[in-house]
N, C-alpha and C positions, 0 to 999 in steps of 0.2 A: 510595451515593455516585452521582451521575450522571455520565455521559461529559462532559459541558459543563464539569464541575469540574476536570478533568484532562487535557482534550484540547489539542493545539497548535492556535491558532488562525490563526496566520500560515502558510499553506501554500504551498510553490511548487507548480505546475501547468503542464500543457503542453497544446497543442493537438494534436489527430490530423493535422494536416498539417506539423508541424514536423519536424525532422530527429531521427533516432536520437542524432546526435552531439550535438546540443543538449539532448536528454533527459540524455544522460551528463555534459554539462555542468553542468547544474542540480543534477543528483545531487552531483556533487563540490562545486560551490558552497555548498549547503544541507546537506552531509554526510548525506546519505540514502541509502536503497537502492531507492526507489521512488518514482514520483510520479503523482499522479492525472492522466488525461488528459481535459479537459472540451472540451466544445463549447458555447461560452458560459457559462453558469454550471452545466450540467448535467455530472455525472460520467458518462462513457461507457466508460471503461476505466483501467487502471492500467499503468504500465511499471515494470518493475523492473531492476535491475543483472544478474539473472539472465536475463531475456528478452534484453537486449542480448548478454550473454554466448552464450548457446545458439540463439538464433533470429537473430541477425545477424552476429555475429563468426565463430562455429562454421560458419556457412554459406558464410562467405567474401563475404557481403554489404558493401557499402560504407556505413557508418553516416553518411556525409556526405552521402547520396543518399535512403538508405532512410526512408520516413516511420515516425513513430511509429505510425499507424494499423496498419501491415503486421505489427509484432511485439508489439503490445499484448495485454494479456489482456483481453477484452472482458466487458461486464455484471459488473463487480467486486460482490462483497460489499459494502454499505453499512451504516453504524450511523446511529443517531439521537442526537442530543444528550441528550435525556430518556432514555435508557435507562440502566438501571444498568450500572455498570462490570464487575459480575459477568456480567451477560447479554453484555456487548462481549466479555469475555473466552472466555467459553464459545463463541461465535461464532467468534472468532479461532482456538481451538483446534480446533472441528470442521472448519474450513476450510483449516487449516494456513497461516494466515496472520499475518504480524507486524505489519502497519499495516491499520488499518481506517478509509476515508475516512468523514467524518461529514457527513451532508446533513439540510437543513432545508428543506423546501418546494421539494425537486428541485435545491437550491442548496449547493455545497459550502462548510462553514462551520468544518471542521477536520478532523483526523485523530489517531487515537489508536493507539500504538505499544505492543509489548511493553516496551518501556523504559519508557513512561508508567505502565504497571501495576506495573510492579517497583520503582519508585523510590515508590509510596504506601503507608505504612505500614500502612494497613487492609486492603491487598489483594495485599500480598506473595506470600502462600502461594498466592493463584489465579494470580498471575503465573508462580509455578514450575509448575502445575500445566498452564499454557496452553503454556509453553516445552516442556514434555514431549510434549505433543500436536503441537505446532508441528514438534517436531524428530524425530518419528517417521520412521524411515528408509523411503524409497520403493524398489521393486524395480527394476532397470535394465530398460530395455526391449531385447529382442534379437530 
């Protein structure tokens, strides 16, 4: 099965100069935990609710004036719509990511999430493997 068969094709995205508060509002509106950051149609980063909590709020920054580019994760891992879902799951597990932006000709065309893998009967076992890899604990930095 190909990624294009199960990916979400309508994706919210944000521009690097938009505010962090707008990113949070979009996450709430679309009920998602991360949003691709695009310059034009090209994905240049991803911002997550975790980025907002740890890189903005915990540091005392004002999310209304802080730009997305200041806290986003640059150079995100990207997938291709023609890749097999098993390969996408492997990439997600190895990189401990729950969502994989999908691009074609440098243009954002979709996103696949751990949830997309979990609801697909043919790949539910792989979703469990990915969840185990994504959920491996990290060691705190002291």
